[in-house]
MARDO-857093 format. One line per 5 residues: for each residue x, y, z of C-alpha. Coordinates in nm, 3 decimals. Layout:
% MARDO-857093
X/Y/Z | ...
***
This chain:
% MARDO-857093
9.888/9.061/6.320 | 9.895/9.186/6.681 | 9.840/9.557/6.745 | 10.140/9.763/6.854 | 10.165/9.859/7.219
10.121/10.230/7.281 | 10.420/10.378/7.463 | 10.407/10.707/7.652 | 10.672/10.975/7.685 | 10.584/11.217/7.961
10.722/11.556/8.069 | 10.642/11.658/8.424 | 10.777/11.872/8.707 | 10.989/11.687/8.964 | 10.952/11.741/9.339
11.289/11.925/9.331 | 11.161/12.174/9.073 | 11.339/12.035/8.767 | 11.162/11.906/8.457 | 11.171/11.530/8.398
11.126/11.334/8.079 | 10.989/10.991/8.168 | 11.055/10.725/7.904 | 10.868/10.394/7.901 | 11.176/10.173/7.864
11.411/10.356/8.102 | 11.428/10.328/8.481 | 11.601/10.666/8.514 | 11.438/10.990/8.407 | 11.605/11.258/8.199
11.628/11.574/8.411 | 11.623/11.919/8.248 | 11.646/12.271/8.388 | 11.377/12.420/8.163 | 11.044/12.306/8.025
11.161/12.392/7.672 | 11.461/12.159/7.704 | 11.244/11.880/7.841 | 10.991/11.920/7.558 | 11.267/11.911/7.296
11.408/11.587/7.438 | 11.061/11.435/7.473 | 10.975/11.508/7.108 | 11.303/11.354/6.993 | 11.242/11.043/7.202
10.880/11.011/7.091 | 10.979/11.040/6.726 | 11.169/10.711/6.754 | 10.887/10.515/6.919 | 10.584/10.428/6.708
10.306/10.441/6.802 | 10.369/10.677/7.091 | 10.175/10.909/7.314 | 10.346/11.235/7.417 | 10.214/11.403/7.731
10.348/11.739/7.854 | 10.234/11.874/8.191 | 10.284/12.215/8.348 | 10.420/12.291/8.695 | 10.077/12.209/8.843
10.070/11.868/8.668 | 9.794/11.978/8.427 | 9.819/11.838/8.075 | 9.915/12.121/7.838 | 10.003/11.910/7.534
9.887/11.562/7.438 | 9.977/11.408/7.103 | 9.963/11.069/6.940 | 10.254/10.995/6.713 | 10.180/10.708/6.477
10.376/10.528/6.210 | 10.416/10.717/5.887
***
C-alpha cells in the first residue's frame, strides 16, 4: 500500500491586508476579512482532507498554529 500524500491548508496574510486560506487543490485562494473567519474556513477544509497539515500564520508570517490531522 502506498502512503497517503500530506496536503497542507495554510492561513496567511495577503499583501492587501486580508487573510487568505490557501488550499492545495485550488488555484484561487479564499479571502477573508478576519483571522477568525480564515481559521474557521481552514479547519473546515482540513477536516475533509486526510492526512492534512494545517498551518496558521500571523500578520508577520510567523507560525502560530500547526496541526496534523490524520485519519480517524
